[in-house]
Structures are given as structure tokens and as C-alpha cells.
N, C-alpha and C positions, 0 to 999 in steps of 0.2 A: 254482170258486176255495175261495184259502183265507178265511177270512166281516175281518181284519184287515188283506183289501187294499181301500185307497182304493175309494172311490165310480168318481172317473175314471179312476183307473189300470183299473179291473175294466170302463167300457166302452167304454178303450182293448183293450184284450184283447181285446175281443167282439168289436167291428171285424174284431182282425189275424185271429181265428183262419183265419176261410176263401182266406183270405188261405195261410197256411201251411202249410194242407188239402190245398192247389193245390196248397203247392209242392211236399210231398211223396207227390203222384200224379205227381204231373211226377219227382220223383228216384227216384220205382221203378218206368217207363215209358224212366227211359236205363239203369238196368239192367237190364232184361231186352235192350233192341235191342245193351245191350253184347257181344251173344252173336256180335253181328256187326259188326263196324266195316268202313266205307268211307274212304277218303280221299286226297289227292295228293298225292303226293310227289316232291321234285325230289333227283335227283342228277348229278353232272357236266354240269352242265345243259341234261338233259333231263326232260319230263316222267313221272309214271307212276299209272297209278289203281292202288292196294294197297286189296283186301280182308284180312280177319283173318277166321276160322270158327274158334270159340270148339268145342269137340265136346262141351265138357263143358254146355253149353246150345244149343248148335242141332246137327242133323242133316241128315249134305251126300248126297247121295244124288248114284246118277245115272242116267242117261234117255235112250235109245235110243231107244224104240222105242214108243207107246201099246199100254199092254195094256187099250183097249176094242177098238180096232181090227187090232194088229196094225201096221199103219205107223210108221217113222220121225216123228218128231214132226221130223225136217228144221230145225230153227228155235225159237230165244228164245221168238216170240211165240203159237204153236203149247205151247207146256210150258208160256207161263201159261198161256192161254186153260183147259190139259186143269183146270191147278189150281183156277182157278174152278168147272169142273164140279163139283169134289169137295170145295168147300169150303178151301183153299187158296189162298193168297198167296202170287207166289211174290216174292222176298227178293233170288233173286244164283242166276245163270246165268251161264254160260263153258264154252266148247266144251274139251272134253276133251278134242282130239289130234287129231293126224295117221289119216286117212281113204283107204280105196283108190275107185279112177277108178265103183266102185258103189255109196258112198256108205256102205260096212261098217268097222267100225275097222279099225285097218291091223296095230293086235300084242294082243294079253292084251286082255281088255274082261270083266270083271266085275259083274253085277250083282245088288243083294240076295241075293250068296251064287253066284251061280246063274253059269260061265263060261260064256260067251255066242262070244266070238270067243279062241283056246289064243295062249300066248307066243311072237313070234312070236325064231326069233333068227336070221334067212338076214342077214345081211353083203354092204353093198357092193353094195348094187339100188341103181342111179342110178334103177329103177322110185321108189323110195320117196321121194326127192328128201331130209327134215332127219333124215325119220324111221332113213337106216340110215347116220347119220355118227355114227362111232362114238366114244365108247359111248351106246347109247343104256338104256333104263331103264323104273321103272314106279315111277305114284303108288298107294299102296290101303292103307285103312282095314282092319285087321286085322280079327277077332270082337271082341272086344274096347276096340272103337272107339275105336284106335291109328291112326296117323298114318305113314307115312315116305315114302322119298321108297329106291333100291334101282337098282343099276346091273342090267339085264339078267340075266347072267351072275350077279350074287350072289340075285337073287329064283331062278334055274334051284338054284342051288343052297339056299338055302335051306327053298323049298317054302313057303312062308307060305300063310294060308287063309286068305284076306281077305275082309270081304267085301263092299267093292268097290275095285278096280283098274281103272289103262287107261293102255297104254304107248304112251310118245310117245321120239322126240326129238329130237333130243342132251340127253344128259346139260348142265346147263351146270354146276353146281359138282358136283368128285365128290370129297368127304372132304377139302370146304374146303381142295381147288384148283380154280381154272380148266377147265375142259376145253380142253386144251392143245390144240388145233384150233383154239381160236382168238387172232384179232389185232386185235392194238388197233389198227391204224391198217385194218382188211377196211373197202374202199366199200360194201357189201353192206347196204345202212336197210333196212331193213322193220319192218314195225309188229310187236309181238313181244307173246309170253302167255304165263308159265309157273307154275310151284307149286314150295310147297315146307312140309315139318315142321318149323319153331324145336324146337319140343314135341310128345310126342306126339297132349299133346289139342287143338296148337294147329296152325293150316294156312293156311297167305298165300300169296293169289292175287295175280298185279302183272301190267301190260297199257300199252304202252308206250303213248302221247298221240302220240307221234312214232319215225317208220321211227327206230331205233338198229344198229348190229350186234351181235353175239350177246354179245364179249365183251364190249364194255358194258350187255348185258343182264345178265350173269352176276355181273360187279360190282355189280348191283345188292343179288340173290337175300345174297354171301358179306358183301358191304361196310355193305351199308344196312341189310335186312332178316333179317342174322342167319345164312343157313342154311350149315350146312353140304356138305349135299346138298340140289341142286335142277335142275328136269326142265323142259327146253320142250316148249309146247303144241304152239302152233301161231304158223300170221303174219300176212299180212296178212287172210284172209276172218275172220277172229276179229274178235269183242266180249263187253265182260263186260257183266254185265246186274243192279243193283245200284240197288237199291230207290229202281225208277220209271224209272231215268235206264239211257241203255249210255253203256260207253264203250269208248274204243281208235277202230278206222276207221273211216271213211265208211260208215253203211249202203251204196249202191251199191257196197263194197268189198265187199260179205262174200257167204257162198253156204250154204249150206245142208251142218250138220250131220249127227253123226253120234250120236255119245256125247256130254249133256255134265251139268256137273258142280249142283246145285243147290239151295237152302234156300230151305224151303214156311213160312210158319206156317199154325196154325191161324188161320182169318177169324174164330173163338168167342175166341180167344185177340189180338188186331188196333186 
């Protein structure tokens, strides 16, 4: 300290120093956690859990089968436990889309750059449920770590080379327009989850906290979350896991998943 500082002021500064250091440490921690943020958002009378992942600071991954056993994870708890065994803390997880009666992804599924299921271009298959509602689409992160949502037809035409990808449906928002099949007064109310990429380095996930129709859910992405393209992931069976808490429908309504999105943090960095 400056030798001209009065003794009384020096004593005050010494007492304040530990608190100042604690504040700086807390601020640094907040900066790292900002790589993934979760919040409740209200829109048009409904509540949603919205999780934003900054790809510049967090790695978003896909997980279907446990690499140690070859068996499907099938649920968030199993994925979290696997992470613990490998020195990782699960910060975020979500069902990555619709799957078939055998528990396999119904459409394109790319994990760590490897295509485990090919692009599904079948139209109008009633057994596929929401997946068959057109247009359906693909969420992907490419080798440059840039995220985007494409319709299935655009994906097929562009031939991207993804690090990860999952196909689901229907598209909620297409080039800034709501899917024309959605009706504002639809009585089909379900818990719903979806994803978009407002910018190439920012991925936004949302899940409704109460049942809503497709039209209302799509408007959330376009009007509140600023997404020009957004993809539906799944409905009543899905939950989000965000920093230790579950969001979405009650646990008893959920079912085993196929692929799951995840953000892990190394335990030594927590």
C-alpha cells in the first residue's frame, strides 16, 4: 500500500481485502458457468424451461449407448452415473428426439462424427407419429463446431459433415415462418421440447412446464427466443436435466430414451 495512506484507512483496506478477493473469485466462477445457462421463461401464459449452451465454452455431445457396455443408456440417471465414473459432472441432458419401437433413433443419428442411423426420408408414415409431420428436420453441429437446424430436404441437398446430428420432427419454425400445419386453436396439448441455434455458436433448448399445442410452442421459438429455424424433439415422455434439477412432465410419465444431448464438466474444474 502507499506509504502515505493514513493508518486508519490501511486497517480498513486490510479488513476489506479478503471480502474483495472472495467477490472476485465468485465473479470468475459465474463467468465459467455462463457457458450454459438455464432459466424459466413465460410466454403467452405458459412457462418454459430454456437452457442456452455457448459452444465457445461448453461441448455439447450426443449419447445413445454406453461405450463401456454397448447397452443403451436409456435414461438421464444412467448417463449421469457413467459420467461420474469417468470424472465428469453432468450439467445438462435432454432427450435428443423420437425413436422407434426397438428403442433406436427413428432418423439420422450421428455421434462423435459416426453415422449410427441414416437419414430417414420416408413421408407420411402414421407409425412414426410426430416424426412424419412435414417438414421434419435435423439439428447438427458440424466439424467447425457450428450449430444449425435444417429441414430434411435441405440436409439431403447440402450433404453437411456433422460432428453430431439428430433427426426429428416436425420443424417448428422454417426460415422465420411457423410450420403451416400448426393451428392456433388446436386442442392437442402436450408437454413439448425443442431446439434451435439462433447463432452458430449458441444452442437453445426449451421444454414446456405445462401442456401446450404446437402453434404456441413454435411461437415461443420464433418470437421469444429469436430462432429462424427450430426443431421439435419430443413430447410427454421427455425431461430436461439442468444443474441437478429436472424440468418438464412428471417423472412417472417419462419413458426410456434413445439418444440424449449432454453437457459434461470435468470434476476437477467444478
